[in-house]
N, C-alpha and C positions, 0 to 999 in steps of 0.2 A: 703545317696543316695537321691538326690532331685527329686521332682515330675516330672520335664521335662525329666530327665534321665529314670525314672521308666516308664513313658508313652512311651518313645522312644523304650525301650526294648520290651514293650508289642506290639508296632507297628511292631517290627521285629519278634515277636513271639519267643522271647528269655526268658528263665528262668534266675533268678539271678545267676551270676557266683559265684563259691566258690573256696577256696584253697584246693587242694588235698595234705594233709600233707605228705603223703607217697612219693610223687614225688617232693615236694617243687616247684610247679608252679600252675598257674591258669588254670583251665579247664572251659569249657562252656558247660552246659547241655542245650539242645535245641531241640524242636520239628522240627526246621527248618533244612533243608539240608545244609544250609550255616553256618557251625559251626565256621568258621574262619572269622566271620564278622570283618571288618577292625579295628574298634575302640576297640572292645573287645580283638582282637588278639594283638593289640599294648599294651594294658594294661597287658596282660599276659606275653608278651615278656619283657616288662620293669620290671615287678614284678620278673620274673625269674632272670633277671640281678641283681636285688637288693639282692635276696637270695644268689646268688653266690658271692656277695661281702662280704668279711669277716670282714668289719668294724662293729663296734658295732651298728652304726646307719647310715642310708643313706636316701636320699630323691631324687625323680625324679618328674618332672612335664612337662606337654605338653598341647597343645590346640588341640582339635579334632573338625573337622567340617564335618557335613554330608550334602552333596550337595543336596540330594533328599528332605530332610526336612528343609534345610536352618537353621540348629541348630548348635550353637557353645557351646562347653563344655571345661572348664578348669579343668584338671585332675591332682591331686597331689597324689603321692604315697610315704608314709613314712614308713620305716622299723625300728623296734626297738626290743631289746631283753628283754624277760621276763621269768625269771627262766630257763635260758639256752635254751629257745625256741624262735625262730625268728617269729615275727608277723609283719603284715603290716596294715596300715590304708590308705584307699583310699578315698580321698575327691573329689567329682565331683560337680562342680558349673556350673549352667546354666548362661553363659555370652552372650546369644543371644541378649538381648536388648542393652547391651553395644557395642557389635560388630556392630549391625545394626546402632546404632547411630554414631559410628565411620565411617562406610562406607557411611552414609548419609552426614557426614561432608566432606568426601573426594569427594563425588559426587558433592556437592554444590561448593566446592573449584574448582573442574575441570570445572564446568559450569561457575563459575565466571571468571576463567582464559580464557575460550573460549570466554566469552562475552567481556572481556577486549581486547582480540586479535581482535575480530570482530569490536569492537568500534574503535580501533587504525587503523585497515585497512580501516574502513569506513571514519574516519576523514582524513586519508591520501588521499583516493580517492576523498573525497568531496572537500578537499583543491585544488586538481588538477582540478576537474571539474569546480569549481567556478572561480579559478584564470585564467584558460584558456580563457573563453570568456571575463573576465574582462580585460585581457591583450590587447585583440583586441579592446574592447570598449574604454578603456582609451588611448591606443596608437594612434588609428585613430582620437579620439577627440583632442588629443594634436597636432597632425599633422594639423588638420583642423584649429585650433586656431593659430598656430605659422607659418605654411608654406603657401606659395602661391600655391593654387591648381587650375587647370582649372576645367571646369564644369564636364568633364567626370571623372576626378580623385575624385572630391567631391562626385559624384553620387556613385562611387564604394565604397568610404569610408563610406558613409551613409548606403549603403546596407549591408556592413560588420557589422557596428554598430547595425543596426536593427536585422540582423540575429543572432548575438551573444547575443543581449539583449533578444530576444525571447528564445534562448537556456537557458540563465541564469534564466529567469522567469520560464521555465519548471522545472529546477532543484529545485528552491525554492518551486514551487507548489507541487512537489513530496514529499519533506520533510514535508511540512505542511499537505498534505493529509494523509501521514502515521501517523503523530502525532495525527491527528483528529480521524483516524480509531482506533489506539491503545487506545485512551482515550474514545472511544465510542461516540464521538461527531460528526462524519461524518454522514450527513443525505442524504438520497436519496429522490428525489422528483418525485413521480410517476405521470405522466401526459401523455396525448395523444402524440404520437411521430410518425412522418412520417419516418418510419425506412428505406423505400426504398430510399427516398431523402437523408437521412443521409449516406447511403451506396454509393449513386451516388456521393455525395460531396467528400467522401473519395476516390472514384475511380479516380476522376479528379486530386486530390492532389497526389495520389500515382502513377498515370500514368506519371505525369510530373517528379516526383522524380526518378522513375525507369529509365526514358529515360536519365536523366542526368548521371545515373550510368551504362548505357548500359545494363539494365536489362529489362525483359519483365514482365508486370503486367496485370492481368485480374481478373475479378469478375465473379463468376458462381453462379447461383441460382440452387441448386440441386433439390429443390422442389419449387412450387409457394410460394411466401412470402406474408404475409398479408401487405396491403398498410399502415396500421396504427396499432400500438400496444400501450399499456400503460407501460411505463418504464421511467427511468431517462435518457433522451437522452444525457445529458452532460457526465454522468458516462459511458454510453455505448460507446460513441465516445472515451472516455479516454482509455478504455481497448483496443478497436480496434486500436487506434493510437499507443499504446504501443507495441502490438504484431506486427503490420505492421512495426513500426520503428525498432524493433529488427530484423525483417526479412531482411530489407534492409541493416542494419548495418553488419550482418553476412553473407551476400550473395554477392559474387564478380562476379559471372556469372550465367546465367540461368534465372529462372523465379520465381515470387512470385504469388501465387494464393489465393484469398479470396473466400471461399465457404460458402454459407449460405443455411440452410435448416430448415424446420419446422418439429418438432418432437412431438409425442404424449407423454404426461406425465400422471401419475396416476390421477384417479378421474375425468377424462374428461378434464383436463387442458392441455395446450400446452407449448412448449418452443422453442426458436430459438437457433440453434447451428451455431457457427461461427468457421471456420477452416482457419488458415493461414499457408499455406505450402510454404516452400522455398527450394532452392537447395544449401543451404549454407554449413558451415563447420560442422554442426551437433554437437551432444552432446553425451558423453559417457553415457550409461544407468544408471550407478551408480551415476551420477552427477545430473540427472534430478530432483530428489526430493529436492535438495538444492536450485534450481533456484527460488522457490516461498517463500523462507525465506528472511527476510530483510538483506540488506548489503552483499548478497552473489552473486557470479557469478560462472561459472563452475570452474574457477581457476584464480589465480592472473595474469597469462599471458593474459587472456581475458581482464581484467581491463586495463592492460598496453597498449595492442594493440588497443582495440576498445573503451575504455573509458566507461562511464556510472556510475551511483550511486549504482546500485544493489538494487534499490527500486522499479523499475517499475513493475516487476512481482509479488512482494509481495503485492503491492497495487492492482494490477489487480486481484489477488486471493481473496482479501477481498472484492473488489467491485463486483466481480462475485457472491459471496455469498450474499451480500446485495441486488443484483438484482435477487435473487432467483435461482441461478445456481451454477455451479462449473467450474473448469478450470483444464487443464492437458496438457501433451505434449508427443509426440512420436518422437524418433529421432534415426538416425544411423550416427555415425561419418563419415564425408566425403561425405555423401549422402544427407544431409539436415534434416530439422525438420518440424513437424506439431504441432503447438500450437492450442488448441481448447478451447472454453468456451461456456457455455450455459446461457441463462437468461430465467426466467419465464415470460410468457405473459398472464397467466390466461386462461379463457375460451373464445374461438373465435367462435362466432355464426354469420353466414351469412356475413362473412367478405370478403371484396373485396381483391383479391390477384393479385400479379404481377409475371409473369413468368420469366422475364429477365430484365436486365437494359436497353437493347435496346428498349423493348416495353414501358418501363416507359418513356424513353426519347422521343419516338415518340408521346406518349400521351401528354407530356408537350409542344411539339411544336405545337400541335393542339389547345392548350388552349390559350386564349387571356388573357394576364396578364397586369395589370396596373402597370407601372413602377413609383415608387415614385420619384418625382423631388426634390432632396435634395438641389437644388440651388435656390429654390423659397420659403423659409420659410417666409421671410418678417414679422418677429415678433420681439418683444422686450423682452429681457431676462436679469434678474438680476443674476449674478454669484457671489456666496459667496465662495471664495477659497483663502486660505492663502499662497499657494505655488506659487512663482513667475514663475517657469518653467511651472507649470500646467496652470497658467493664460495665458501665451503666447501660449500654445498649444490650449486651448479653443478659444482664440482670433483668431488664424489662421484658425481653422476649422469652427467656427461659422460665422466669417465675410465672408468667401467664400460662405456660404450657405444663405447669405442675412440677417443675424441676426444683430439687433442693440443690442450691448452687453454693459452692465454696470457691472463693477467689484468692489467688496469690499473684504476686507481681513479677516473679522470675522463676527460672527453672530450678534453682537450688531449693526454694521454698516448696515447689511442686514435688520434688523428690522427697523432702522431709515429710510433707503431708501424706503423700501416697504410700510411703513406706511405714507409716505409723499404724500398728495393728488395730488401734482403737478407731481408726477412720475407715469407712467403707464407701467406695465410689464405684458406681457401675461402669463409668469410663471417664477418661480425661480429655479435655480440650486443651491442646498444647500449642500456644503461639510459638513459632520457630525463631523469631527474632526478639530476644529479650536481653536485658543487662544481667550482669553477674554470671548467670549460666543460661545459655540459649536453649531452645527447645530440642535441638539435635543432641546436645550433650546430655540434657536431662532425660530424654527418652532412652538413649543408650545406657545410661547409668541405671535407670529403672529396670530395663530388660536384663542387665547383668545381675541385678539383685533378685531376679526371678519374678518380677511383676508381670502378670499374665492378662490383666484386664485390658480392654481396647483403649488405645490412645489415638485420638484423631488430631491430625495436624491442622493448624490454622496458619495459612501463608498467603502473602500477596503475590507470590511467584506462580504464574499460571502455566509456565512452560513445563513440559513433561520431565525434562532433566532434573529440575528442582523438585518436582513431585516424587520422582524416583529416589532422590536423595532423602526425602522425608521417610519413605518406606524402608530404605536401606538402614536408616537410623533406628527403625523398630516401630514406626507408626503403622496403624492398620488402615487408615484412610486419610484423605486430604480434603479439607474444605478451604476454598479459595476466598480471599477478600477482594473487593468489598462483599460483606456477608449479605446474602438474600434470605429473608426470614423463612420463606417456604422451603427453600433448599436446605437451610440449616436444620429446620425441624424435621424435614423428610429424612435427612441423613441420620439424625439422632433416633428417629422412630425405627428406622431400618436396623440400626445397630442395637437398639433396645430389644427388638424382637429377636435378633440373632443371639443376643446374650441369653435369652430365655431358652432358645433351642439348644445352646451349648451347655446350659446348666443342668 
């Protein structure tokens, strides 16, 4: 009798069972009222069956599992004859570790199978999501190259290409964001944020989108909202865009409402709560928990009918946590859904608040704002960029803004041009990934040579660590790709003004 079995019997308050020779069966002596405990009873019954067997020897075996204690025992009963008297030997082995290991293997195998199914579904959906906008982009590009189109047709084709390009970029960003989150490399940059203006911008965008879909959209401040908070504005906008985008996708009629409120948090801290309510198709209660896991939607029919990667809510969940909050949803099938999330905003002391979007807009109309004139830069810029298409894009944007632009294809040529005393450039736009000599090496070399004019890095790396690398190499500022025209011109205007202040 092994230790596990002995301890198990003591736990049940059972004494060791023994064979009553007079009756040729096992009986159980116990202080417990439950004399026919299942495992002992089965041993007794199997033992009686062996005694009633007239063969000279016989064996029986079975596995017993106790659900309460999660214990497994392998029980073997062997009968043999000795001096015309039948005896039995009962061997009880504790096989709990073996069974648990086997069950763990089965669990891991099931998890791996589920992961493979999820990966296959994800790749299938992702292939569809990527190929759909690519079909429009490539198709309309081919038509514009090979067909004679009038101005109106060209305009529609370009709008289609732009729209699908933006959609494709969004898909790629979602994949990259999830990858960075899972690897722990996604960083949030906490800085002052004009949260009311951010909400106002979203309201403009969503109102136009809702009108195109014959929907109603409105923003409500449930409580006064602080005019400024400290958070990562880009990530906050990303979560809001995702929830509002889902709301418009799954709502065919009715309205979408964004509600914002300020809540108290423990230890004197505060948090903002955002709720996106829609009158859409709704979600079954047992499906809600799946929505925030990667690559999943309510069911496959949702993917087929509405599209999507199944990554947006998973990313939003992780971003909400990085922003010091949480996310959740409430829904009734056929009646709509409410997705909500919170972000931490720290301690707010003597903070100016805004009671509604209308009051914010009225205040803005009263303020005199200096509009930047992007068409009067009148400066000289050296652009180091190896991509021919990107060169044409910069040439088009900057020439219209009054810039005298000189272009080179690599860092070595940039060093040669910038170090030539006969050339004068107000500042350099330096792509950081180029052949022959990259932007990092070129910038370091120029600084070592005593070049003091501003050098602005052009990079597709949006993470702060890569931007720090640009500045460590000697760049004064960083402009991320894909280039946005207004952002580019605004940055150039700011540095142009600063160069006048320093001169």
